PDB file of N, CA, C and O in Angstrom:
ATOM      1  N   MET A   1     -18.219   3.656   7.455  1.00  0.00           N
ATOM      2  CA  MET A   1     -16.946   3.063   7.107  1.00  0.00           C
ATOM      3  C   MET A   1     -16.513   3.460   5.698  1.00  0.00           C
ATOM      4  O   MET A   1     -15.321   3.615   5.433  1.00  0.00           O
ATOM      5  N   ALA A   2     -17.470   3.622   4.802  1.00  0.00           N
ATOM      6  CA  ALA A   2     -17.129   3.963   3.420  1.00  0.00           C
ATOM      7  C   ALA A   2     -16.567   5.374   3.317  1.00  0.00           C
ATOM      8  O   ALA A   2     -15.773   5.654   2.419  1.00  0.00           O
ATOM      9  N   GLY A   3     -16.967   6.274   4.227  1.00  0.00           N
ATOM     10  CA  GLY A   3     -16.465   7.635   4.186  1.00  0.00           C
ATOM     11  C   GLY A   3     -15.041   7.767   4.684  1.00  0.00           C
ATOM     12  O   GLY A   3     -14.364   8.742   4.356  1.00  0.00           O
ATOM     13  N   VAL A   4     -14.565   6.802   5.476  1.00  0.00           N
ATOM     14  CA  VAL A   4     -13.222   6.863   6.036  1.00  0.00           C
ATOM     15  C   VAL A   4     -12.184   6.390   5.027  1.00  0.00           C
ATOM     16  O   VAL A   4     -11.078   6.928   4.984  1.00  0.00           O
ATOM     17  N   LEU A   5     -12.521   5.395   4.219  1.00  0.00           N
ATOM     18  CA  LEU A   5     -11.559   4.807   3.288  1.00  0.00           C
ATOM     19  C   LEU A   5     -11.003   5.806   2.275  1.00  0.00           C
ATOM     20  O   LEU A   5      -9.789   5.820   2.070  1.00  0.00           O
ATOM     21  N   PRO A   6     -11.815   6.640   1.632  1.00  0.00           N
ATOM     22  CA  PRO A   6     -11.232   7.614   0.688  1.00  0.00           C
ATOM     23  C   PRO A   6     -10.280   8.600   1.363  1.00  0.00           C
ATOM     24  O   PRO A   6      -9.293   9.011   0.753  1.00  0.00           O
ATOM     25  N   LEU A   7     -10.554   8.986   2.609  1.00  0.00           N
ATOM     26  CA  LEU A   7      -9.644   9.896   3.299  1.00  0.00           C
ATOM     27  C   LEU A   7      -8.303   9.227   3.572  1.00  0.00           C
ATOM     28  O   LEU A   7      -7.256   9.866   3.467  1.00  0.00           O
ATOM     29  N   ALA A   8      -8.330   7.932   3.925  1.00  0.00           N
ATOM     30  CA  ALA A   8      -7.082   7.209   4.164  1.00  0.00           C
ATOM     31  C   ALA A   8      -6.280   7.090   2.872  1.00  0.00           C
ATOM     32  O   ALA A   8      -5.062   7.269   2.877  1.00  0.00           O
ATOM     33  N   LEU A   9      -6.948   6.793   1.784  1.00  0.00           N
ATOM     34  CA  LEU A   9      -6.243   6.679   0.506  1.00  0.00           C
ATOM     35  C   LEU A   9      -5.701   8.029   0.050  1.00  0.00           C
ATOM     36  O   LEU A   9      -4.627   8.095  -0.548  1.00  0.00           O
ATOM     37  N   GLU A  10      -6.429   9.099   0.326  1.00  0.00           N
ATOM     38  CA  GLU A  10      -5.957  10.427  -0.044  1.00  0.00           C
ATOM     39  C   GLU A  10      -4.701  10.789   0.745  1.00  0.00           C
ATOM     40  O   GLU A  10      -3.786  11.404   0.198  1.00  0.00           O
ATOM     41  N   ARG A  11      -4.646  10.418   2.012  1.00  0.00           N
ATOM     42  CA  ARG A  11      -3.469  10.711   2.833  1.00  0.00           C
ATOM     43  C   ARG A  11      -2.250   9.947   2.335  1.00  0.00           C
ATOM     44  O   ARG A  11      -1.152  10.500   2.285  1.00  0.00           O
ATOM     45  N   ILE A  12      -2.431   8.691   1.971  1.00  0.00           N
ATOM     46  CA  ILE A  12      -1.312   7.903   1.454  1.00  0.00           C
ATOM     47  C   ILE A  12      -0.809   8.521   0.148  1.00  0.00           C
ATOM     48  O   ILE A  12       0.396   8.574  -0.094  1.00  0.00           O
ATOM     49  N   GLU A  13      -1.723   8.979  -0.677  1.00  0.00           N
ATOM     50  CA  GLU A  13      -1.336   9.585  -1.944  1.00  0.00           C
ATOM     51  C   GLU A  13      -0.476  10.825  -1.719  1.00  0.00           C
ATOM     52  O   GLU A  13       0.511  11.032  -2.426  1.00  0.00           O
ATOM     53  N   ASN A  14      -0.838  11.638  -0.754  1.00  0.00           N
ATOM     54  CA  ASN A  14      -0.056  12.837  -0.465  1.00  0.00           C
ATOM     55  C   ASN A  14       1.329  12.480   0.040  1.00  0.00           C
ATOM     56  O   ASN A  14       2.307  13.139  -0.314  1.00  0.00           O
ATOM     57  N   GLU A  15       1.424  11.443   0.865  1.00  0.00           N
ATOM     58  CA  GLU A  15       2.740  11.029   1.358  1.00  0.00           C
ATOM     59  C   GLU A  15       3.613  10.531   0.206  1.00  0.00           C
ATOM     60  O   GLU A  15       4.795  10.863   0.125  1.00  0.00           O
ATOM     61  N   TYR A  16       3.020   9.732  -0.680  1.00  0.00           N
ATOM     62  CA  TYR A  16       3.788   9.262  -1.838  1.00  0.00           C
ATOM     63  C   TYR A  16       4.226  10.432  -2.708  1.00  0.00           C
ATOM     64  O   TYR A  16       5.333  10.429  -3.246  1.00  0.00           O
ATOM     65  N   LEU A  17       3.373  11.417  -2.844  1.00  0.00           N
ATOM     66  CA  LEU A  17       3.721  12.597  -3.631  1.00  0.00           C
ATOM     67  C   LEU A  17       4.897  13.339  -3.007  1.00  0.00           C
ATOM     68  O   LEU A  17       5.821  13.740  -3.714  1.00  0.00           O
ATOM     69  N   LEU A  18       4.873  13.523  -1.699  1.00  0.00           N
ATOM     70  CA  LEU A  18       5.977  14.212  -1.024  1.00  0.00           C
ATOM     71  C   LEU A  18       7.277  13.431  -1.109  1.00  0.00           C
ATOM     72  O   LEU A  18       8.334  14.011  -1.356  1.00  0.00           O
ATOM     73  N   PHE A  19       7.208  12.112  -0.906  1.00  0.00           N
ATOM     74  CA  PHE A  19       8.409  11.298  -1.024  1.00  0.00           C
ATOM     75  C   PHE A  19       8.931  11.287  -2.459  1.00  0.00           C
ATOM     76  O   PHE A  19      10.141  11.270  -2.683  1.00  0.00           O
ATOM     77  N   GLY A  20       8.026  11.296  -3.419  1.00  0.00           N
ATOM     78  CA  GLY A  20       8.446  11.362  -4.818  1.00  0.00           C
ATOM     79  C   GLY A  20       9.145  12.672  -5.142  1.00  0.00           C
ATOM     80  O   GLY A  20      10.155  12.681  -5.845  1.00  0.00           O
ATOM     81  N   ILE A  21       8.615  13.774  -4.634  1.00  0.00           N
ATOM     82  CA  ILE A  21       9.248  15.081  -4.846  1.00  0.00           C
ATOM     83  C   ILE A  21      10.619  15.124  -4.174  1.00  0.00           C
ATOM     84  O   ILE A  21      11.580  15.640  -4.745  1.00  0.00           O
ATOM     85  N   ALA A  22      10.706  14.575  -2.953  1.00  0.00           N
ATOM     86  CA  ALA A  22      11.998  14.545  -2.255  1.00  0.00           C
ATOM     87  C   ALA A  22      13.011  13.699  -3.019  1.00  0.00           C
ATOM     88  O   ALA A  22      14.184  14.061  -3.112  1.00  0.00           O
ATOM     89  N   GLY A  23      12.556  12.571  -3.565  1.00  0.00           N
ATOM     90  CA  GLY A  23      13.447  11.734  -4.372  1.00  0.00           C
ATOM     91  C   GLY A  23      13.899  12.440  -5.636  1.00  0.00           C
ATOM     92  O   GLY A  23      15.061  12.337  -6.031  1.00  0.00           O
ATOM     93  N   LEU A  24      12.986  13.154  -6.267  1.00  0.00           N
ATOM     94  CA  LEU A  24      13.338  13.904  -7.474  1.00  0.00           C
ATOM     95  C   LEU A  24      14.349  15.001  -7.166  1.00  0.00           C
ATOM     96  O   LEU A  24      15.298  15.198  -7.925  1.00  0.00           O
ATOM     97  N   VAL A  25      14.155  15.715  -6.060  1.00  0.00           N
ATOM     98  CA  VAL A  25      15.113  16.748  -5.655  1.00  0.00           C
ATOM     99  C   VAL A  25      16.486  16.127  -5.383  1.00  0.00           C
ATOM    100  O   VAL A  25      17.511  16.710  -5.734  1.00  0.00           O
ATOM    101  N   ALA A  26      16.506  14.951  -4.764  1.00  0.00           N
ATOM    102  CA  ALA A  26      17.775  14.276  -4.478  1.00  0.00           C
ATOM    103  C   ALA A  26      18.477  13.853  -5.764  1.00  0.00           C
ATOM    104  O   ALA A  26      19.694  13.993  -5.878  1.00  0.00           O
ATOM    105  N   VAL A  27      17.726  13.341  -6.727  1.00  0.00           N
ATOM    106  CA  VAL A  27      18.330  12.925  -7.999  1.00  0.00           C
ATOM    107  C   VAL A  27      18.849  14.136  -8.761  1.00  0.00           C
ATOM    108  O   VAL A  27      19.938  14.089  -9.333  1.00  0.00           O
ATOM    109  N   VAL A  28      18.078  15.223  -8.774  1.00  0.00           N
ATOM    110  CA  VAL A  28      18.528  16.444  -9.458  1.00  0.00           C
ATOM    111  C   VAL A  28      19.796  16.989  -8.784  1.00  0.00           C
ATOM    112  O   VAL A  28      20.719  17.432  -9.466  1.00  0.00           O
ATOM    113  N   ALA A  29      19.838  16.957  -7.450  1.00  0.00           N
ATOM    114  CA  ALA A  29      21.033  17.420  -6.738  1.00  0.00           C
ATOM    115  C   ALA A  29      22.222  16.535  -7.056  1.00  0.00           C
ATOM    116  O   ALA A  29      23.330  17.040  -7.240  1.00  0.00           O
ATOM    117  N   PHE A  30      22.019  15.222  -7.125  1.00  0.00           N
ATOM    118  CA  PHE A  30      23.108  14.305  -7.468  1.00  0.00           C
ATOM    119  C   PHE A  30      23.636  14.594  -8.866  1.00  0.00           C
ATOM    120  O   PHE A  30      24.844  14.688  -9.079  1.00  0.00           O
ATOM    121  N   VAL A  31      22.724  14.733  -9.806  1.00  0.00           N
ATOM    122  CA  VAL A  31      23.153  14.988 -11.187  1.00  0.00           C
ATOM    123  C   VAL A  31      23.866  16.329 -11.285  1.00  0.00           C
ATOM    124  O   VAL A  31      24.912  16.426 -11.928  1.00  0.00           O
ATOM    125  N   GLY A  32      23.318  17.360 -10.659  1.00  0.00           N
ATOM    126  CA  GLY A  32      23.890  18.700 -10.776  1.00  0.00           C
ATOM    127  C   GLY A  32      25.170  18.906  -9.995  1.00  0.00           C
ATOM    128  O   GLY A  32      26.050  19.651 -10.427  1.00  0.00           O
ATOM    129  N   LEU A  33      25.286  18.246  -8.840  1.00  0.00           N
ATOM    130  CA  LEU A  33      26.440  18.502  -7.977  1.00  0.00           C
ATOM    131  C   LEU A  33      27.542  17.452  -8.068  1.00  0.00           C
ATOM    132  O   LEU A  33      28.687  17.739  -7.719  1.00  0.00           O
ATOM    133  N   ILE A  34      27.225  16.246  -8.526  1.00  0.00           N
ATOM    134  CA  ILE A  34      28.234  15.188  -8.581  1.00  0.00           C
ATOM    135  C   ILE A  34      28.486  14.724 -10.010  1.00  0.00           C
ATOM    136  O   ILE A  34      29.628  14.717 -10.469  1.00  0.00           O
ATOM    137  N   LEU A  35      27.425  14.337 -10.717  1.00  0.00           N
ATOM    138  CA  LEU A  35      27.608  13.705 -12.026  1.00  0.00           C
ATOM    139  C   LEU A  35      28.097  14.680 -13.100  1.00  0.00           C
ATOM    140  O   LEU A  35      29.057  14.379 -13.810  1.00  0.00           O
ATOM    141  N   VAL A  36      27.459  15.828 -13.228  1.00  0.00           N
ATOM    142  CA  VAL A  36      27.834  16.775 -14.293  1.00  0.00           C
ATOM    143  C   VAL A  36      29.266  17.283 -14.127  1.00  0.00           C
ATOM    144  O   VAL A  36      30.012  17.281 -15.106  1.00  0.00           O
ATOM    145  N   PRO A  37      29.690  17.720 -12.927  1.00  0.00           N
ATOM    146  CA  PRO A  37      31.085  18.155 -12.810  1.00  0.00           C
ATOM    147  C   PRO A  37      32.093  17.027 -13.052  1.00  0.00           C
ATOM    148  O   PRO A  37      33.164  17.253 -13.615  1.00  0.00           O
ATOM    149  N   ALA A  38      31.741  15.815 -12.623  1.00  0.00           N
ATOM    150  CA  ALA A  38      32.657  14.692 -12.823  1.00  0.00           C
ATOM    151  C   ALA A  38      32.792  14.359 -14.308  1.00  0.00           C
ATOM    152  O   ALA A  38      33.904  14.157 -14.796  1.00  0.00           O
ATOM    153  N   VAL A  39      31.679  14.301 -15.025  1.00  0.00           N
ATOM    154  CA  VAL A  39      31.732  13.956 -16.451  1.00  0.00           C
ATOM    155  C   VAL A  39      32.408  15.065 -17.254  1.00  0.00           C
ATOM    156  O   VAL A  39      33.149  14.778 -18.194  1.00  0.00           O
ATOM    157  N   SER A  40      32.166  16.317 -16.899  1.00  0.00           N
ATOM    158  CA  SER A  40      32.758  17.415 -17.667  1.00  0.00           C
ATOM    159  C   SER A  40      34.256  17.579 -17.400  1.00  0.00           C
ATOM    160  O   SER A  40      34.925  18.344 -18.096  1.00  0.00           O
ATOM    161  N   SER A  41      34.779  16.882 -16.418  1.00  0.00           N
ATOM    162  CA  SER A  41      36.208  16.970 -16.117  1.00  0.00           C
ATOM    163  C   SER A  41      37.059  16.132 -17.060  1.00  0.00           C
ATOM    164  O   SER A  41      38.278  16.299 -17.096  1.00  0.00           O
ATOM    165  N   TYR A  42      36.452  15.247 -17.811  1.00  0.00           N
ATOM    166  CA  TYR A  42      37.196  14.338 -18.672  1.00  0.00           C
ATOM    167  C   TYR A  42      36.815  14.552 -20.119  1.00  0.00           C
ATOM    168  O   TYR A  42      35.710  15.005 -20.419  1.00  0.00           O
ATOM    169  N   GLY A  43      37.735  14.225 -21.021  1.00  0.00           N
ATOM    170  CA  GLY A  43      37.524  14.486 -22.436  1.00  0.00           C
ATOM    171  C   GLY A  43      37.179  13.260 -23.256  1.00  0.00           C
ATOM    172  O   GLY A  43      36.363  13.342 -24.175  1.00  0.00           O
ATOM    173  N   ARG A  44      37.782  12.128 -22.941  1.00  0.00           N
ATOM    174  CA  ARG A  44      37.540  10.926 -23.738  1.00  0.00           C
ATOM    175  C   ARG A  44      36.231  10.265 -23.325  1.00  0.00           C
ATOM    176  O   ARG A  44      35.791  10.376 -22.180  1.00  0.00           O
ATOM    177  N   ILE A  45      35.621   9.575 -24.286  1.00  0.00           N
ATOM    178  CA  ILE A  45      34.324   8.942 -24.044  1.00  0.00           C
ATOM    179  C   ILE A  45      34.448   7.849 -22.982  1.00  0.00           C
ATOM    180  O   ILE A  45      33.587   7.748 -22.108  1.00  0.00           O
ATOM    181  N   TRP A  46      35.491   7.037 -23.039  1.00  0.00           N
ATOM    182  CA  TRP A  46      35.614   5.946 -22.073  1.00  0.00           C
ATOM    183  C   TRP A  46      35.845   6.493 -20.663  1.00  0.00           C
ATOM    184  O   TRP A  46      35.389   5.899 -19.686  1.00  0.00           O
ATOM    185  N   GLU A  47      36.548   7.618 -20.556  1.00  0.00           N
ATOM    186  CA  GLU A  47      36.747   8.233 -19.244  1.00  0.00           C
ATOM    187  C   GLU A  47      35.422   8.745 -18.679  1.00  0.00           C
ATOM    188  O   GLU A  47      35.153   8.605 -17.486  1.00  0.00           O
ATOM    189  N   LYS A  48      34.597   9.339 -19.544  1.00  0.00           N
ATOM    190  CA  LYS A  48      33.288   9.816 -19.106  1.00  0.00           C
ATOM    191  C   LYS A  48      32.402   8.654 -18.675  1.00  0.00           C
ATOM    192  O   LYS A  48      31.646   8.774 -17.710  1.00  0.00           O
ATOM    193  N   ALA A  49      32.489   7.527 -19.384  1.00  0.00           N
ATOM    194  CA  ALA A  49      31.691   6.354 -19.026  1.00  0.00           C
ATOM    195  C   ALA A  49      32.131   5.799 -17.675  1.00  0.00           C
ATOM    196  O   ALA A  49      31.295   5.437 -16.847  1.00  0.00           O
ATOM    197  N   VAL A  50      33.436   5.734 -17.453  1.00  0.00           N
ATOM    198  CA  VAL A  50      33.948   5.197 -16.186  1.00  0.00           C
ATOM    199  C   VAL A  50      33.583   6.115 -15.026  1.00  0.00           C
ATOM    200  O   VAL A  50      33.162   5.638 -13.973  1.00  0.00           O
ATOM    201  N   VAL A  51      33.735   7.409 -15.202  1.00  0.00           N
ATOM    202  CA  VAL A  51      33.421   8.326 -14.115  1.00  0.00           C
ATOM    203  C   VAL A  51      31.911   8.339 -13.843  1.00  0.00           C
ATOM    204  O   VAL A  51      31.492   8.564 -12.708  1.00  0.00           O
ATOM    205  N   SER A  52      31.104   8.102 -14.860  1.00  0.00           N
ATOM    206  CA  SER A  52      29.659   7.990 -14.634  1.00  0.00           C
ATOM    207  C   SER A  52      29.346   6.754 -13.805  1.00  0.00           C
ATOM    208  O   SER A  52      28.509   6.809 -12.905  1.00  0.00           O
ATOM    209  N   LEU A  53      30.003   5.652 -14.095  1.00  0.00           N
ATOM    210  CA  LEU A  53      29.800   4.423 -13.331  1.00  0.00           C
ATOM    211  C   LEU A  53      30.256   4.594 -11.884  1.00  0.00           C
ATOM    212  O   LEU A  53      29.580   4.139 -10.962  1.00  0.00           O
ATOM    213  N   VAL A  54      31.387   5.239 -11.684  1.00  0.00           N
ATOM    214  CA  VAL A  54      31.885   5.485 -10.329  1.00  0.00           C
ATOM    215  C   VAL A  54      30.934   6.416  -9.575  1.00  0.00           C
ATOM    216  O   VAL A  54      30.720   6.246  -8.374  1.00  0.00           O
ATOM    217  N   SER A  55      30.369   7.391 -10.272  1.00  0.00           N
ATOM    218  CA  SER A  55      29.411   8.300  -9.641  1.00  0.00           C
ATOM    219  C   SER A  55      28.154   7.561  -9.208  1.00  0.00           C
ATOM    220  O   SER A  55      27.566   7.886  -8.176  1.00  0.00           O
ATOM    221  N   VAL A  56      27.741   6.580  -9.982  1.00  0.00           N
ATOM    222  CA  VAL A  56      26.583   5.773  -9.593  1.00  0.00           C
ATOM    223  C   VAL A  56      26.916   4.958  -8.341  1.00  0.00           C
ATOM    224  O   VAL A  56      26.052   4.766  -7.485  1.00  0.00           O
ATOM    225  N   PHE A  57      28.155   4.478  -8.226  1.00  0.00           N
ATOM    226  CA  PHE A  57      28.565   3.789  -7.000  1.00  0.00           C
ATOM    227  C   PHE A  57      28.554   4.742  -5.803  1.00  0.00           C
ATOM    228  O   PHE A  57      28.187   4.341  -4.698  1.00  0.00           O
ATOM    229  N   VAL A  58      28.946   5.975  -6.010  1.00  0.00           N
ATOM    230  CA  VAL A  58      28.887   6.976  -4.946  1.00  0.00           C
ATOM    231  C   VAL A  58      27.439   7.203  -4.531  1.00  0.00           C
ATOM    232  O   VAL A  58      27.147   7.294  -3.338  1.00  0.00           O
ATOM    233  N   LEU A  59      26.529   7.295  -5.496  1.00  0.00           N
ATOM    234  CA  LEU A  59      25.109   7.447  -5.193  1.00  0.00           C
ATOM    235  C   LEU A  59      24.596   6.253  -4.396  1.00  0.00           C
ATOM    236  O   LEU A  59      23.859   6.427  -3.425  1.00  0.00           O
ATOM    237  N   ALA A  60      24.977   5.049  -4.796  1.00  0.00           N
ATOM    238  CA  ALA A  60      24.542   3.855  -4.074  1.00  0.00           C
ATOM    239  C   ALA A  60      25.066   3.865  -2.641  1.00  0.00           C
ATOM    240  O   ALA A  60      24.345   3.482  -1.719  1.00  0.00           O
ATOM    241  N   ALA A  61      26.302   4.295  -2.442  1.00  0.00           N
ATOM    242  CA  ALA A  61      26.866   4.369  -1.095  1.00  0.00           C
ATOM    243  C   ALA A  61      26.123   5.409  -0.251  1.00  0.00           C
ATOM    244  O   ALA A  61      25.852   5.164   0.925  1.00  0.00           O
ATOM    245  N   LEU A  62      25.796   6.543  -0.825  1.00  0.00           N
ATOM    246  CA  LEU A  62      25.045   7.562  -0.093  1.00  0.00           C
ATOM    247  C   LEU A  62      23.654   7.073   0.285  1.00  0.00           C
ATOM    248  O   LEU A  62      23.184   7.327   1.394  1.00  0.00           O
ATOM    249  N   VAL A  63      23.001   6.380  -0.627  1.00  0.00           N
ATOM    250  CA  VAL A  63      21.676   5.832  -0.338  1.00  0.00           C
ATOM    251  C   VAL A  63      21.773   4.774   0.755  1.00  0.00           C
ATOM    252  O   VAL A  63      20.936   4.736   1.657  1.00  0.00           O
ATOM    253  N   LEU A  64      22.781   3.921   0.680  1.00  0.00           N
ATOM    254  CA  LEU A  64      22.953   2.871   1.689  1.00  0.00           C
ATOM    255  C   LEU A  64      23.205   3.468   3.070  1.00  0.00           C
ATOM    256  O   LEU A  64      22.645   2.993   4.058  1.00  0.00           O
ATOM    257  N   VAL A  65      24.032   4.494   3.149  1.00  0.00           N
ATOM    258  CA  VAL A  65      24.290   5.158   4.435  1.00  0.00           C
ATOM    259  C   VAL A  65      23.004   5.785   4.970  1.00  0.00           C
ATOM    260  O   VAL A  65      22.734   5.702   6.168  1.00  0.00           O
ATOM    261  N   GLY A  66      22.217   6.404   4.113  1.00  0.00           N
ATOM    262  CA  GLY A  66      20.963   6.996   4.536  1.00  0.00           C
ATOM    263  C   GLY A  66      19.965   5.967   5.035  1.00  0.00           C
ATOM    264  O   GLY A  66      19.271   6.202   6.024  1.00  0.00           O
ATOM    265  N   VAL A  67      19.889   4.832   4.360  1.00  0.00           N
ATOM    266  CA  VAL A  67      18.976   3.767   4.790  1.00  0.00           C
ATOM    267  C   VAL A  67      19.414   3.194   6.130  1.00  0.00           C
ATOM    268  O   VAL A  67      18.581   2.968   7.008  1.00  0.00           O
ATOM    269  N   VAL A  68      20.708   2.957   6.294  1.00  0.00           N
ATOM    270  CA  VAL A  68      21.211   2.401   7.556  1.00  0.00           C
ATOM    271  C   VAL A  68      20.977   3.376   8.708  1.00  0.00           C
ATOM    272  O   VAL A  68      20.551   2.964   9.787  1.00  0.00           O
ATOM    273  N   LEU A  69      21.247   4.649   8.493  1.00  0.00           N
ATOM    274  CA  LEU A  69      20.991   5.637   9.545  1.00  0.00           C
ATOM    275  C   LEU A  69      19.502   5.746   9.869  1.00  0.00           C
ATOM    276  O   LEU A  69      19.123   5.851  11.035  1.00  0.00           O
ATOM    277  N   GLY A  70      18.673   5.721   8.850  1.00  0.00           N
ATOM    278  CA  GLY A  70      17.233   5.772   9.074  1.00  0.00           C
ATOM    279  C   GLY A  70      16.733   4.561   9.844  1.00  0.00           C
ATOM    280  O   GLY A  70      15.912   4.702  10.750  1.00  0.00           O
ATOM    281  N   LEU A  71      17.215   3.374   9.497  1.00  0.00           N
ATOM    282  CA  LEU A  71      16.815   2.175  10.226  1.00  0.00           C
ATOM    283  C   LEU A  71      17.323   2.203  11.663  1.00  0.00           C
ATOM    284  O   LEU A  71      16.636   1.736  12.572  1.00  0.00           O
ATOM    285  N   ALA A  72      18.511   2.741  11.874  1.00  0.00           N
ATOM    286  CA  ALA A  72      19.037   2.844  13.239  1.00  0.00           C
ATOM    287  C   ALA A  72      18.185   3.791  14.080  1.00  0.00           C
ATOM    288  O   ALA A  72      17.932   3.517  15.253  1.00  0.00           O
ATOM    289  N   VAL A  73      17.746   4.891  13.499  1.00  0.00           N
ATOM    290  CA  VAL A  73      16.892   5.828  14.230  1.00  0.00           C
ATOM    291  C   VAL A  73      15.557   5.170  14.557  1.00  0.00           C
ATOM    292  O   VAL A  73      15.054   5.314  15.672  1.00  0.00           O
ATOM    293  N   VAL A  74      14.983   4.455  13.604  1.00  0.00           N
ATOM    294  CA  VAL A  74      13.704   3.786  13.854  1.00  0.00           C
ATOM    295  C   VAL A  74      13.867   2.708  14.924  1.00  0.00           C
ATOM    296  O   VAL A  74      13.021   2.588  15.810  1.00  0.00           O
ATOM    297  N   TYR A  75      14.933   1.931  14.854  1.00  0.00           N
ATOM    298  CA  TYR A  75      15.141   0.833  15.801  1.00  0.00           C
ATOM    299  C   TYR A  75      15.392   1.342  17.220  1.00  0.00           C
ATOM    300  O   TYR A  75      14.879   0.776  18.185  1.00  0.00           O
ATOM    301  N   TYR A  76      16.180   2.409  17.345  1.00  0.00           N
ATOM    302  CA  TYR A  76      16.538   2.944  18.658  1.00  0.00           C
ATOM    303  C   TYR A  76      15.732   4.187  19.027  1.00  0.00           C
ATOM    304  O   TYR A  76      16.184   4.985  19.849  1.00  0.00           O
ATOM    305  N   TYR A  77      14.546   4.369  18.438  1.00  0.00           N
ATOM    306  CA  TYR A  77      13.786   5.593  18.650  1.00  0.00           C
ATOM    307  C   TYR A  77      13.443   5.809  20.124  1.00  0.00           C
ATOM    308  O   TYR A  77      13.566   6.928  20.623  1.00  0.00           O
ATOM    309  N   ASN A  78      13.024   4.780  20.812  1.00  0.00           N
ATOM    310  CA  ASN A  78      12.658   4.938  22.226  1.00  0.00           C
ATOM    311  C   ASN A  78      13.860   5.358  23.062  1.00  0.00           C
ATOM    312  O   ASN A  78      13.733   6.215  23.936  1.00  0.00           O
ATOM    313  N   ASP A  79      15.021   4.768  22.806  1.00  0.00           N
ATOM    314  CA  ASP A  79      16.231   5.143  23.540  1.00  0.00           C
ATOM    315  C   ASP A  79      16.642   6.574  23.235  1.00  0.00           C
ATOM    316  O   ASP A  79      17.049   7.308  24.135  1.00  0.00           O
ATOM    317  N   ILE A  80      16.540   6.971  21.986  1.00  0.00           N
ATOM    318  CA  ILE A  80      16.897   8.325  21.577  1.00  0.00           C
ATOM    319  C   ILE A  80      15.947   9.335  22.222  1.00  0.00           C
ATOM    320  O   ILE A  80      16.379  10.373  22.724  1.00  0.00           O
ATOM    321  N   ALA A  81      14.657   9.021  22.203  1.00  0.00           N
ATOM    322  CA  ALA A  81      13.660   9.935  22.795  1.00  0.00           C
ATOM    323  C   ALA A  81      13.869  10.075  24.284  1.00  0.00           C
ATOM    324  O   ALA A  81      13.763  11.180  24.816  1.00  0.00           O
ATOM    325  N   SER A  82      14.165   8.979  24.977  1.00  0.00           N
ATOM    326  CA  SER A  82      14.384   9.078  26.425  1.00  0.00           C
ATOM    327  C   SER A  82      15.691   9.810  26.731  1.00  0.00           C
ATOM    328  O   SER A  82      15.784  10.508  27.740  1.00  0.00           O
ATOM    329  N   LEU A  83      16.684   9.661  25.885  1.00  0.00           N
ATOM    330  CA  LEU A  83      17.950  10.369  26.064  1.00  0.00           C
ATOM    331  C   LEU A  83      17.759  11.877  25.899  1.00  0.00           C
ATOM    332  O   LEU A  83      18.311  12.668  26.664  1.00  0.00           O
ATOM    333  N   LEU A  84      16.975  12.265  24.896  1.00  0.00           N
ATOM    334  CA  LEU A  84      16.734  13.686  24.650  1.00  0.00           C
ATOM    335  C   LEU A  84      15.835  14.312  25.704  1.00  0.00           C
ATOM    336  O   LEU A  84      15.959  15.501  25.996  1.00  0.00           O
ATOM    337  N   ASN A  85      14.931  13.524  26.281  1.00  0.00           N
ATOM    338  CA  ASN A  85      14.038  14.028  27.315  1.00  0.00           C
ATOM    339  C   ASN A  85      14.705  14.063  28.690  1.00  0.00           C
ATOM    340  O   ASN A  85      14.171  14.655  29.628  1.00  0.00           O
ATOM    341  N   GLY A  86      15.855  13.437  28.806  1.00  0.00           N
ATOM    342  CA  GLY A  86      16.568  13.427  30.070  1.00  0.00           C
ATOM    343  C   GLY A  86      16.047  12.422  31.069  1.00  0.00           C
ATOM    344  O   GLY A  86      16.330  12.531  32.262  1.00  0.00           O
ATOM    345  N   SER A  87      15.289  11.443  30.603  1.00  0.00           N
ATOM    346  CA  SER A  87      14.751  10.435  31.516  1.00  0.00           C
ATOM    347  C   SER A  87      15.690   9.263  31.654  1.00  0.00           C
ATOM    348  O   SER A  87      15.395   8.318  32.386  1.00  0.00           O
TER     349      SER A  87
END
């Protein structure tokens, strides 16, 4: 039993590492593709602050849509699998 536990913990660590890398890639993509162009479009400091806040709301909306879609796939997984298999 003692030999199995380290392997289980190692697997969880790898999954967390992959999810962390995916999250980092998503944040870098958000900053590079949404935040930087939006902030550089304005000249005044208050305009840059407002557009940064609005961009964070856009990020929150994208995350919320992703979570809802992911939960829908998990909840309806059996129906989706049977639909794709033609059963």
